[in-house]
N, C-alpha and C positions, 0 to 999 in steps of 0.2 A: 117435081123435084129436079133441081139442077145439079148434076154431078160436079160441075166446076165449083159451085158455091159450097156444096157439101165438103169437097176435098179441102178447100182453103180453110173453111171453118174448123174442120177436123185437125188440120195441121196446127192451127193456132191453139186449139184446145189441148193438143198433145204437148206442145211446148209449154203451155201454162202448167199442165199437170206435172211435167218433168222438172221444171225450174221454179214452180211456185210463184210466178210473177204474171200479172195480168197484161196480156198483149192487146193492142188495139185490134179488134177483130176485123177481118177484111169485109168490105162491101156490106156495111150494116143496112143500107137502104135496100140492097138486093135481097138480103135475108128477110127483111120485113115484107117486101113485095112478094116473095115466094110464099110466105105464110098466109097472106091475104088474097091469094089468087091474082097473080100479076097479069095486067093487060099488056097489049103490044108495047105501049109506051113504057110501062114498068119494066118490061123485058129489056128494052133499050137502055134503061137506067141500070139494070142488072149488069149488062155487058160493059157499060161505061165504068161502073164502079169496080168491076173485077180487074180492069186494067190499071186501076190506081195503085199507087205505091203505099204500102203500110209497113212501118218500121218500129222497132223497139230495141231497147238495150237490156240485156240479161246480165245479172250479177249473182255470184255466189249460189250456184245451183249444181245439182248432180244429175248425170245422165247415165242410165243403165243401157248397155249395148250388148246384144247377144254375141257370144263368142269371146268375151273378155272376162277375166277372173275377178275384176274389181270395177266399180262404177267410175266414170270419168268425172272429175271435179272441174267444173267450168267456173272460173273466176270472173270472166267478163266475155261478152260477145255482142255483136250487132246483128239483129235479125231483120230480114227484109222479105216481104211477101208481095208479089206482083203477079196477077193472073194465076196461072197454074205453076208458077215458079217460086222457089224458096231459096234464099241464100243466107248463110251465117258467116260473117266475116269477123276479122280481128278477134278470133277465139284465143283466149289465154287460159290455160288450165294445167292440170296434171292428172296422171293416173298412177296410183301408188306413189313411188318416190321419183317419178319421171315427169318433169315439167315439159310443156310443149306449147307451140302456137300453131294455129291451123285456120283453114277456111273450108267451107262446104257449100255446094250449090246443087240443087235438084230442080230440073225442068220437066214437068209432066212425067212421062214414062221413060225418059232417057236415063242412062246410067248416071249416078251421082258423080260429081267432080269434086276433088279435094286437093288440098296441099297440106303437108304436115312437116313441121320443122322442130327439131330437137337440138338443144345445145349439147347434151350428153346422153348416151344410151349404152347400156350393158346388155350383151346378148343373152346372158342367163336371166336377167330380169325381164326382158322383152319376151323371152320364151315362156316365163312363168305367167305373164299377163295374158298371153295368147294360148295357154294350155287348153281352155275349153274349145278352141278351134282346131288346134294342132293334134290334140289327143282327146277326142270327144268321149272315149270310153275310160279315160283316166290312165295314168301310168301305173306300172307295177304288175305283180303276179296275178291279182284278181282280174285285171283288164285282159291279160293274155289268156287267162282261162275262159273268160266270157267270149273272147274272139273266136275260140274254137267252136262255140255254139252258134255262130253265124253273126255277121256284122249287123248292127242296128241300122235302120234307114237313115238317109241323110235328112237332117232337120229342115223344116220349112224355111227358117230364117236364113240358112246357108244357101239353099236353092235360090232364094229371092235376092241375095246380095249381089248387086252389080254396081261397080264403081271404078273410076279411073282417076289417077292423079299422080302427084310427085311426093317423094320423101327426101328430106335433107337432114343430115346429122352432122353437127360440127365436130364432135369427138365421140368415137365408138370404141368399145373394147369387147373382145371375144377371147376369154382365157388370157394367154400371153400376147395375143395379137392386139395391136392398137391401130386405129385408122382415123383419118381426118378427112373432112369434106366428103363424107359419104353421101352419094346421091343415087337415085333410081326413079324410074317411071314404073307405075303399077297399074295393071288392069286386072280387076277382080270380077269374074263371071261365074257365080255360083261356086262350084267345087274346084274351079281352075283359077289359080292366081299366077300371073305372069309379071316378072320383074325384068325390065329391059333398061338399057343404058346405065347399068350399074357402074359406078366408078368410085374409087377411094384412094387416098394417099396413105401409104403405110410409113412406119418408122424408117423402113428401108424399101424403096420401090413404090410401085403403084399397081392397082388392079382394075380391070374392066371385065364386064361379062353380062350374063343373063341368068335368071333362075326361074324355074317352073315349080310350083307347089301343087300337088295333087291331093285334094281333100275328099275324094270319092269314098275312101275308106276311113274308119274312125281314127287311124294313125296316119298322119301326113307323110307324103313321100316327096323328096326334094331331088331336083336335077339341076346341076349348075354347069355352065359352060363359060370358060373365060381364060384369062391370062394374068399372071403376076410378073411384072418386069422390073429389072434393076434391083433384085434382092441381094443385099450385101452378103458375101459368103467367102470366108477364108481368104480375105485380101482381094477378092475379085467380085463378080456378080453373076447371078443366075436369072434366066427368063424361063418361066414355066407356062405351058399352054395345055389345057385338057378339060376333062369333065369329072364331076364328082356326083355320086348318087348315094342317098342315105334316106332313112325313114325313122320316125319317132321323135322323141325329145330326150334331153338329158344324156345319161350314159348309153341308152339304147341308140340314140342318134350317132354317137361316136363309134359304137361297136358295129354299126351296120354300114358305116361309110366305106366306099371303095372308089378309087380314082384311077384314071389312065390318061396318058398324054405324052408330051415331049418336054425335055429340058435342055437348055443350052447355057453354057457358061464361058466366062472369059477370065483368064489370069487366076486360076484356081490353085491354091496351095492345099491340095487335098490331104496330103500326109507329108511327113518329114522328107521322104525321098520321092515325092510325086507332085511336081508343079506342072499344071496343065495350062498352056497358053490358050488352048481352045478345048471345049468339052461339049459333047452332045449325046443324047440317049433317048430311047423310048422308055417310059416308066409305067408300072402298075403299082397300086397300093391297096392292100387288103388289111382289115383289122386282125390282130393276133393278140388276144388277151387285152392287156392295157396299153399295148404299143402297136403301132402300125408296122406291117411287113412290106418292104419295098423290093421290087425286082426291076433291074435295068437290063434292057436288051439293045442291040445295035449301038453299043457304046463306041464312041470315037473320041480319043483323048490324045492330042497332038497327032502323031502318026500311028498310034496304037489302036487296036480294035478288040472288042470282047464283050463281057457282060458283067453284071454285078447283082448283089443281093444282100439284105441285112442279115447279120448273124444273131445268135440268141441273145447276146448282150446289147443288141441295138446298134452296134457299129455296122458300117457298110463296107463290104469287101468287093473290090474291083479285080476281075481276072482279065488281064490284058495280055494276050499271048502267053508267054512264059512268065510274065511278071504278075505278082499279086500285091495289091495295095489295100491297106485297111485304114479307114478314116470314118468320118461321120457325114451323113447326108445333110443334117442340120445340126447346128450347135458348134461348140469350140473344136478347133483342130486337134486331132489325136496325134500325140508325139510318141 
């Protein structure tokens, strides 16, 4: 038995089973030689055939992938099998209401390589599609109750998942935030997913950074590091640099989020009696009910120094020496 032949034959059979279309099986002479007791000459034929290129076009199929809430609908793709390598290019498809184009390549035991491009993506919809991966025990009270009894083991499919590639999204939304030209590199190694070279253009400003996703527990944990620069704010602009940590999905994700970092501003009309040519501070953000609570330390605004914190009504109060100013950290200026 030749493992290389078995592997390629199995790959072709798996694609046929998933897409319902007959592929040209790799190395037919090699398979026949194996079945009838190959001689040395036959083995040379085997190796020669294995290096040949075998290709097929796939159309109108569905692919079920562990960790996704719905199957992937593949409208068309070009499949190529050569030796111990398989590549799928020109993939056009959709998952749920999200269309995409992609490519995929697998060589032997090396991590798979991919590229994924989307014209549009909504964070809430992407989160729903990835729920079986991000919240393997499921959301809600029952899941939290089961968690107290001990976390289930990491599934085999997740341990075995190894891939690296790129993601590109032309237009993305996350609540009130909108981004363009969203790009990132991804390295997926079992329960660890690393996003690097993240970049996006916002309605106001741009962001760059990295993100780590920890899947060792049934509920995903997120750690982000990065910056948002040139955010329009009260007639001026803000630059923020820092980290964000959170876990879970949906409301649980928002209620667990906490952040810390620094903020710098220019030409800020913070309140009616407070115009700051320069502004800087260290910040922390903790969730408080349905609204975040911000604290500012080491505040420097023009020649004034002090601190700040959000009030119960969500407004931000700055205490700068003997002066007290009330405005908003984000949103319209308070008069």
